[in-house]
C-alpha positions in Angstrom: -8.7 -8.4 -7.2 -5.9 -6.8 -5.4 -2.9 -8.9 -5.0 -2.0 -9.6 -1.3 1.3 -8.1 0.3 2.5 -10.9 2.5 4.2 -10.3 6.1 6.6 -12.7 7.3 6.0 -11.1 10.9 1.9 -12.5 10.8 2.2 -15.3 8.3 4.3 -18.1 7.0 5.6 -18.1 4.1 3.5 -20.3 1.2 0.2 -20.0 3.1 -0.9 -16.7 1.0 -2.7 -17.2 -2.0 -3.0 -14.6 -4.9 -5.2 -14.4 -7.8 -3.5 -15.1 -11.2 -4.9 -11.9 -13.6 -4.7 -13.6 -16.3 -6.6 -16.3 -15.7 -8.1 -15.6 -12.4 -7.5 -18.4 -10.4 -6.4 -18.3 -6.8 -2.8 -19.9 -6.2 -0.5 -20.5 -3.3 2.9 -18.8 -3.3 4.5 -21.8 -3.9 2.5 -22.6 -6.8 3.4 -19.8 -9.0 5.9 -21.3 -11.0 4.3 -24.0 -12.0 1.0 -22.4 -12.8 2.8 -19.0 -14.8 4.2 -21.5 -17.1 0.8 -23.3 -17.8 -0.6 -20.1 -17.8 1.2 -18.3 -20.0 2.4 -20.7 -22.6 -1.2 -22.3 -22.5 -1.4 -26.0 -22.3 1.3 -28.6 -21.7 0.6 -30.5 -24.6 0.6 -27.2 -26.8 3.7 -25.4 -25.7 6.9 -25.9 -27.5 9.7 -27.8 -26.8 12.8 -26.9 -24.8 14.7 -27.0 -28.5 12.2 -24.2 -29.7 12.9 -22.0 -26.6 14.5 -19.0 -27.0 17.4 -18.6 -24.9 18.0 -17.9 -21.4 20.9 -14.9 -22.6 18.7 -13.6 -25.1 17.4 -10.3 -24.0 14.6 -9.9 -26.0 10.9 -10.6 -24.6 9.3 -14.1 -25.0 6.1 -13.6 -26.9 4.3 -16.9 -25.5 1.7 -18.6 -27.3 -1.9 -17.2 -27.5 -4.6 -18.7 -25.0 -7.9 -18.1 -23.5 -8.0 -16.1 -20.4 -10.1 -13.0 -20.7 -10.3 -10.0 -21.6 -13.0 -7.4 -21.2 -15.1 -6.7 -24.1 -14.6 -3.3 -25.3 -12.0 -0.5 -24.9 -8.3 -1.0 -24.3 -6.9 -2.8 -21.5 -3.9 -4.4 -20.3 -3.9 -7.1 -17.6 -0.1 -7.9 -16.2 0.8 -11.2 -14.2 4.4 -10.8 -12.2 5.4 -14.2 -10.5 8.7 -15.2 -9.9 11.4 -16.3 -12.6 12.0 -20.4 -12.7 15.4 -21.1 -10.8 17.5 -22.2 -13.4 17.1 -19.4 -15.2 20.7 -17.0 -13.6 21.0 -15.0 -16.6 17.2 -13.4 -16.2 15.9 -10.7 -13.6 14.1 -12.0 -10.7 10.5 -11.2 -11.7 8.7 -12.3 -14.9 5.9 -10.6 -16.0 3.4 -11.4 -18.5 1.0 -8.9 -20.4 -2.1 -9.6 -22.1 -3.3 -6.6 -23.5 -5.6 -5.0 -26.5 -3.6 -1.8 -27.2 -3.3 -1.6 -30.9 0.5 -0.9 -30.4 1.5 -3.4 -28.5 2.0 -7.4 -29.0 -0.8 -9.1 -27.7 1.0 -11.1 -25.2 4.4 -10.6 -24.0 6.9 -12.4 -21.4 9.8 -9.9 -20.4 11.6 -10.1 -16.9 12.2 -7.2 -14.9 14.9 -6.4 -12.2 13.5 -4.7 -8.3 15.6 -1.7 -9.8 13.5 -1.9 -13.1 10.4 -1.4 -11.1 11.7 1.3 -9.0 13.1 3.0 -12.0 9.7 2.8 -13.6 8.1 4.9 -10.3 10.6 7.5 -10.2 10.3 8.0 -13.9 6.6 8.3 -13.7 6.6 10.9 -11.1 9.0 12.9 -12.6 7.2 12.9 -16.1 3.7 13.3 -14.8 3.7 15.6 -12.1 -0.2 16.3 -12.6 -1.0 12.5 -12.5 -1.8 10.2 -9.5 1.0 7.5 -9.3 0.5 4.7 -7.8 2.9 4.4 -4.8 5.5 1.5 -4.0 6.5 0.6 -1.3 10.1 -0.9 0.1 10.4 -4.8 -0.3 9.5 -6.5 2.9 10.6 -10.1 1.2 10.6 -11.4 -1.7 6.7 -12.6 -2.0 5.6 -9.6 -0.3 7.8 -7.8 -3.1 6.3 -9.9 -5.8 2.9 -9.2 -4.9 3.6 -5.0 -4.3 5.0 -5.4 -7.8 1.7 -6.8 -9.2 -0.5 -4.5 -7.6 1.6 -1.7 -8.4 1.8 -2.3 -12.6 -2.0 -3.3 -12.2 -3.1 0.1 -11.2 -0.9 1.6 -14.2 -2.8 -0.6 -16.2 -6.1 0.5 -14.8 -4.9 3.9 -15.7 -6.5 5.6 -18.5 -3.5 7.9 -19.3 -0.5 6.2 -17.4 -1.0 2.9 -19.1 -0.2 4.3 -22.7 2.6 6.2 -21.5 6.0 5.4 -23.0 7.9 4.8 -20.3 5.1 1.9 -19.3 5.2 0.5 -22.4 8.5 0.1 -22.9 8.8 -1.4 -19.3 6.0 -4.2 -20.1 7.2 -5.2 -24.0 10.7 -4.1 -24.3 13.9 -6.0 -24.9 16.5 -5.8 -21.9 18.9 -3.6 -23.9 15.7 -1.1 -24.9 15.1 -0.9 -21.3 18.4 -0.2 -20.4 18.8 2.4 -22.8 15.6 4.1 -21.4 16.7 4.0 -18.2 20.2 5.7 -19.3 18.2 8.4 -21.2 15.9 8.7 -18.0 17.6 8.9 -14.7 15.0 10.7 -12.8 16.2 13.4 -10.5 15.5 14.2 -7.2 14.8 18.2 -6.6 14.8 20.4 -3.3 11.2 21.4 -3.1 10.8 25.1 -2.7 8.8 26.7 -0.8 6.9 29.9 -2.1 4.9 31.8 0.2 3.5 35.1 -1.2 2.3 38.2 0.8 -0.7 37.4 -0.2 -1.5 33.2 -0.5 -4.3 31.1 -2.0 -7.2 30.8 -0.1 -6.5 27.5 2.8 -9.5 27.5 4.5 -12.6 26.6 2.2 -13.1 25.8 -1.6 -12.6 22.6 -3.6 -9.2 22.0 -3.5 -8.9 22.2 0.3 -12.5 19.9 0.5 -10.6 17.2 -1.3 -7.4 17.2 0.8 -9.3 17.3 3.8 -11.6 14.6 2.5 -8.4 12.7 1.4 -6.7 13.4 4.9 -9.4 11.6 6.6 -9.9 9.0 4.3 -6.3 8.1 4.9 -6.6 8.4 8.9 -9.6 6.3 9.0 -8.2 3.5 6.7 -4.7 3.6 8.5 -6.6 3.6 11.6 -8.8 0.3 10.9 -5.4 -1.6 9.9 -3.5 -0.5 12.9 -6.7 -1.7 15.4 -7.0 -4.9 13.4 -3.1 -5.7 13.1 -2.9 -4.7 16.7 -5.7 -6.7 18.0 -4.5 -10.1 15.6 -1.3 -9.7 18.1 -2.8 -8.9 21.2 -5.0 -12.5 20.5 -1.3 -14.5 19.3 0.7 -13.2 22.6 -2.5 -13.9 25.4 -2.9 -17.1 27.0 -5.9 -18.5 24.8 -9.6 -20.0 26.3 -8.5 -23.1 25.0 -5.4 -23.6 27.6 -7.4 -23.1 30.0 -10.1 -25.6 29.3 -7.3 -28.3 28.6 -6.0 -27.0 31.9 -9.7 -28.0 34.1 -9.7 -31.2 31.9 -6.4 -32.1 32.9 -6.8 -31.3 36.8 -9.7 -34.2 36.3 -8.5 -37.4 38.0 -11.1 -39.5 36.5 -12.7 -39.6 33.7 -15.7 -37.0 35.2 -18.1 -35.7 32.5 -16.4 -32.6 33.3 -13.1 -34.0 32.4 -14.4 -35.1 28.8 -16.3 -31.6 28.2 -13.5 -29.6 29.1 -11.1 -31.3 26.6 -13.7 -31.5 23.8 -14.0 -27.7 24.3 -10.1 -26.7 24.5 -9.9 -28.6 21.0 -12.9 -26.6 19.0 -11.3 -23.5 21.0 -8.0 -24.4 19.8 -9.3 -25.0 16.4 -10.7 -21.5 16.3 -8.6 -19.3 18.2 -6.1 -20.4 15.0 -8.0 -18.3 13.0 -7.7 -15.0 14.5 -4.4 -14.5 12.7 -5.3 -15.9 9.6 -4.7 -16.1 6.5 -8.1 -13.8 5.4 -7.7 -11.5 8.3 -4.4 -10.8 7.3 -4.8 -10.1 3.6 -7.6 -7.6 4.3 -5.2 -5.6 6.3 -2.4 -5.8 4.5 -4.9 -4.4 1.6 -6.2 -1.6 3.7 -2.9 -0.6 3.9 -2.2 -0.1 0.7 -5.2 1.4 -0.3 -4.3 4.2 2.3 -0.9 4.3 1.0 -3.1 5.2 -2.3 -4.9 7.6 -1.2 -1.4 9.5 0.0 -0.3 9.5 -3.4 -3.7 11.6 -4.3 -3.3 13.8 -1.2 0.4 14.5 -2.8 -0.9 15.1 -6.2 -2.7 17.9 -4.4 0.0 19.3 -2.4 1.6 20.0 -6.2 -0.9 21.6 -7.3 -0.8 23.4 -3.9 2.6 24.4 -4.7 2.2 25.5 -8.4 -0.4 28.0 -6.7 1.7 29.6 -4.4 4.6 29.5 -7.3 2.4 31.2 -9.6 1.1 34.1 -6.8 4.5 34.5 -5.6 6.0 35.3 -9.0 3.5 37.6 -9.9 3.4 39.4 -6.7 7.3 39.8 -7.7 6.3 41.2 -11.3 4.5 43.7 -9.7 6.6 44.9 -7.3 9.6 45.3 -9.5 7.0 47.1 -11.5 6.4 49.3 -8.9 9.8 50.1 -7.8 10.5 50.7 -11.2 7.5 53.3 -11.9 8.9 55.2 -8.6 9.9 58.9 -10.2 13.0 58.8 -6.7 14.2 54.8 -8.1 14.6 56.4 -11.8 17.0 59.0 -10.9 19.3 56.5 -8.4 21.4 54.3 -10.0 20.5 50.3 -9.1 21.1 48.9 -5.7 22.3 52.8 -4.2 19.5 53.6 -1.4 17.2 51.0 -2.6 15.4 47.8 -2.4 17.2 45.4 -4.9 15.5 41.9 -5.8 18.4 39.1 -6.0 17.6 35.6 -7.9 19.2 32.3 -7.1 19.6 29.1 -9.4 16.5 28.0 -8.1 14.8 30.9 -9.5 13.9 32.7 -5.6 13.9 36.0 -5.2 14.9 37.5 -2.0 15.1 41.6 -1.4 18.5 43.1 -0.2 18.3 46.6 1.3 20.7 49.4 2.6 21.5 50.0 5.8 19.5 53.4 5.8 16.1 50.8 5.5 13.1 53.3 4.0 10.5 51.4 5.9 8.8 49.5 2.6 10.5 47.1 2.2 8.8 43.4 1.1 6.8 42.0 4.5 9.1 38.2 5.9 7.5 36.1 3.6 10.3 35.4 1.0 12.3 31.9 1.7 15.7 32.4 2.4 17.8 30.9 -0.1 20.0 33.5 -1.5 23.8 33.2 -0.4 26.6 35.8 -0.3 27.9 34.4 -3.1 24.7 34.4 -5.4 24.1 37.6 -4.2 27.2 39.4 -5.3 27.0 37.7 -8.3 24.1 39.4 -9.6 24.3 42.6 -7.7 24.6 44.4 -11.1 21.4 43.5 -12.6 19.6 46.7 -13.7 15.7 47.0 -12.9 14.8 45.9 -16.6 16.5 42.7 -16.3 15.1 41.9 -13.1 12.0 42.5 -14.3 12.6 40.1 -17.6 13.8 37.4 -15.2 10.6 37.8 -12.9 8.2 38.2 -16.0 9.8 34.8 -17.5 9.5 33.0 -14.0 5.9 33.8 -13.8 4.9 33.1 -17.5 6.8 29.3 -16.6 4.6 29.2 -13.0 1.6 30.2 -14.8 1.7 27.7 -17.3 3.1 24.6 -14.9 -0.5 25.4 -12.8 -2.2 25.2 -15.9 -0.7 22.0 -16.8 -1.3 20.8 -13.5 -5.3 21.6 -13.1 -5.9 21.2 -17.1 -7.4 17.7 -15.7 -7.2 17.8 -12.4 -10.7 17.0 -11.9 -10.7 14.4 -14.4 -8.3 13.1 -12.8 -9.6 13.3 -8.9 -12.5 11.6 -10.4 -10.8 8.7 -12.4 -8.8 7.9 -8.6 -11.9 8.1 -6.7 -13.9 5.3 -9.0 -10.7 3.3 -8.9 -10.3 3.5 -5.2 -13.8 3.3 -4.2 -14.0 -0.3 -6.9 -10.2 -1.7 -4.7 -12.2 -0.8 -1.6 -15.7 -2.6 -2.8 -13.3 -5.7 -3.9 -11.6 -6.1 -0.8 -14.8 -5.2 1.4 -16.7 -8.1 0.0 -13.8 -10.7 -0.2 -13.6 -10.1 3.6 -17.0 -10.4 4.1 -17.5 -13.2 2.0 -14.2 -14.8 4.0 -16.4 -13.9 7.6 -18.8 -15.8 6.5 -17.5 -19.0 5.9 -15.0 -18.9 8.6 -18.4 -17.7 10.8 -20.2 -21.1 9.2 -17.5 -23.4 9.5 -17.6 -22.0 13.3 -21.2 -22.6 13.8 -21.3 -25.5 12.7 -18.4 -27.1 15.2 -20.7 -25.2 18.4 -23.4 -27.1 17.2 -21.4 -30.5 17.5 -19.9 -29.3 20.3 -23.6 -28.7 22.1 -24.5 -32.2 21.2 -21.4 -33.9 23.0 -21.6 -31.5 26.1 -25.1 -32.7 26.4 -24.4 -36.4 27.7 -25.2 -37.9 30.9 -23.2 -37.6 33.9 -22.1 -41.4 35.8 -22.4 -41.0 38.9 -19.6 -44.0 39.4 -17.4 -42.1 38.0 -16.5 -39.3 40.5 -13.4 -36.8 41.4 -14.0 -37.1 45.0 -14.1 -40.5 46.2 -13.4 -39.7 50.6 -14.4 -43.1 52.7 -15.0 -42.2 56.8 -15.7 -45.9 57.8 -18.9 -47.9 57.4 -21.9 -45.8 56.5 -24.1 -48.4 55.5 -27.3 -49.7 57.8 -25.7 -53.3 58.3 -22.3 -52.0 59.6 -24.6 -49.7 62.1 -26.7 -52.5 63.5 -23.5 -54.6 63.5 -21.8 -52.5 65.6 -24.7 -51.5 67.8 -24.9 -55.2 68.9 -21.6 -55.5 70.0 -21.6 -52.6 71.6 -25.0 -53.9 73.5 -23.3 -57.2 74.3 -19.9 -55.7 75.7 -22.6 -53.7 78.5 -24.2 -56.5 79.3 -21.5 -58.8 80.1 -20.1 -56.4 82.1 
């Protein structure tokens, strides 16, 4: 089950429930600390005494006692649970990560403490080390509970990936000591690379093919999933801001001056509507919205992989085209008789490997079309102005070979990577939809019971003596009328 990401603007802290990935029990956020202790270290009667535990300053990972939370039968599995570090352990990182695994190279049960920076480093390091993989997204923190839930989701997706779960960066993150992780972070500092756009004159087919079809599907799925989540979120906010139906029933009830049927019925309806309207923004619906948003982010990560593949194709085509151009220029009889860079085109390379073609003022009209990216500065052009055609060909040929190797690496497992993602995405959506349907069924069953009882409350007799309008315009009964007539007759006869 996907752990929820709390949204403080939509639900009060402490109202969310998470599912422990170790024992599969649903627990409230405020009970995470106590549950984590009992779940990761066995029953209280068998837990080690405080004197036998490691000190908080010990950077080595704790190895809780084995316990009976199930692992799937067969295969290599990793189950990860993220909770808060106990408040008293001020020397430890704020997030406790408990790992249960069947991988032979790891301890069966491990407990470590990690910081928010550790999680962010792992995400960026995996992105740089594995560009051919779909690294799950890691959203910026919203609140402490939201951050913990996001970290849980991030690690669970990594643990479900058949390649990334065995990556040494992930393994050290799950089981390494604090010192081992600091050393690893010092060696692997993710670098931010400026994306260079290669635009060959004859590019790839952008209108058809499996790559285009897959990317169009992912774009459509992300848009529809995010659209559904946004619609539900906006609907929830509108319902919160609107005057509720129960308010008007209560107004009708309070405006009745007597204990009439309408006063009682409207009051009963007001109470029921207020209870049911309170479920419009309930936790189950909010979690459904958050899960949809998270899956949309996951789909976007798959799109990013396909974008990297497209860039790799463009890069290879670009350098292959560069090699052909230089070979054509070099093999020209006019070029052989003329010295380099005199009245002829020159291919100039910058530090990133991007080339541009500079020509003399008397351009012959055979210059390359305007598809080359503009990244060459005057200083770089001057520093490479003496490069011979053979040297330029060697540089371009080397760049072309590197681009080909990179493209082959990106495409080697692309089919399997996308198939694995598609299956995992489908499983996540299935679980989210099943949870949502179960929550809606339970909600409507409760409402059905309330309306069934309300029907009996409304079907009560109307008491004639309990009237809201009591208007009197003098005596109207027969006796009073007869007396008035007799008095009038006597007065006339006396006259």
